[in-house]
C-alpha positions in Angstrom: -26.5 -7.4 16.5 -23.6 -6.9 15.6 -24.8 -5.4 12.4 -21.6 -5.7 9.7 -21.6 -3.2 6.7 -18.8 -4.1 3.6 -18.5 -1.3 1.2 -16.3 -2.0 -1.7 -15.3 -1.3 -5.2 -16.3 -2.4 -8.5 -12.7 -3.4 -9.2 -13.4 -6.0 -6.2 -15.6 -8.6 -7.9 -12.8 -11.3 -7.9 -13.3 -11.3 -3.7 -15.2 -13.6 -2.5 -17.2 -11.8 0.1 -18.9 -14.6 1.2 -15.8 -16.4 2.2 -14.6 -13.4 3.9 -18.0 -12.7 6.0 -17.8 -16.3 6.6 -14.0 -15.7 8.3 -15.1 -12.1 10.1 -17.6 -13.9 12.2 -15.8 -16.1 14.1 -13.1 -13.0 14.1 -15.7 -10.9 15.8 -17.3 -13.6 18.3 -13.5 -13.8 19.5 -12.7 -10.5 19.5 -16.1 -8.8 21.0 -17.8 -11.7 22.8 -20.4 -11.7 20.2 -22.6 -14.6 19.3 -22.0 -16.4 15.7 -25.6 -17.1 15.3 -25.8 -13.0 16.0 -23.4 -12.1 13.5 -25.1 -9.9 9.8 -22.6 -9.0 7.2 -24.1 -7.5 4.3 -21.6 -6.5 1.2 -22.7 -3.2 -0.8 -21.0 -2.6 -4.1 -20.3 1.0 -4.4 -20.5 2.3 -8.0 -18.7 6.2 -8.2 -15.8 6.9 -5.9 -12.9 9.2 -5.1 -9.6 9.0 -3.4 -8.1 12.7 -3.3 -7.8 14.0 -6.6 -8.1 11.1 -8.4 -11.4 8.9 -9.4 -9.4 5.9 -11.6 -6.2 3.3 -10.4 -7.9 2.6 -6.2 -10.8 0.4 -5.0 -12.3 1.2 -1.4 -13.3 -1.0 1.4 -14.2 -0.3 4.5 -16.7 -1.9 7.1 -18.5 -0.8 9.7 -19.3 -3.3 12.5 -22.1 -1.9 14.8 -22.3 -3.4 18.2 -24.2 -3.5 21.2 -22.5 -0.5 23.8 -20.7 -2.4 26.2 -16.8 -3.3 24.5 -14.0 -1.2 25.2 -12.5 1.3 23.4 -9.1 -1.4 23.5 -11.1 -4.1 22.1 -13.1 -1.9 19.2 -9.5 -1.1 18.6 -8.3 -4.2 18.0 -10.8 -5.7 16.3 -10.7 -2.9 13.9 -7.2 -4.1 13.1 -7.9 -7.7 12.8 -10.6 -6.9 10.3 -8.1 -4.5 8.3 -5.9 -7.8 8.8 -8.7 -10.8 7.2 -9.4 -7.9 4.5 -5.7 -8.0 3.6 -6.3 -11.6 3.2 -9.0 -11.8 1.4 -8.2 -8.4 -0.8 -5.1 -8.9 -1.3 -3.4 -6.7 -4.1 -4.8 -6.0 -7.7 -2.9 -4.7 -10.6 -3.0 -1.3 -11.5 -4.9 -0.5 -8.1 -3.9 0.9 -5.5 -6.2 -0.7 -2.5 -7.7 1.1 0.6 -8.8 -0.9 2.8 -10.4 -0.3 7.3 -12.9 -0.8 9.1 -14.5 1.1 12.1 -16.0 -0.4 15.0 -19.2 1.6 16.7 -21.6 1.2 19.1 -25.2 0.5 18.1 -27.8 3.0 19.4 -29.6 2.8 22.2 -33.0 2.8 20.4 -31.7 -0.6 18.1 -34.2 -2.8 18.0 -34.2 -6.1 15.8 -37.0 -9.2 15.8 -36.2 -12.6 14.0 -39.3 -14.1 12.0 
């Protein structure tokens, strides 16, 4: 915990996603009282996407943060807003492309289990 997934458009290959993840982890620690060593981020490059009635000229980034239950809705909303702001700094505008940024913070299901080997 936290389990973080970044889904991003191929139009955004220029972004240093590892740098984004390393900046994101301390933000999660500060905002949601997570442990730095527990933060894990995967960045997944999408291939096919559409926005509205268009499939070109748009890029999408969505960050999903799954945390152990117990954070208030206010804390989760504050974290989601902070993640979108961090995305703004790392992604920036792209020439000729409308960039859509979003973040969602949710609770992990009670069935969540993990092991570290």
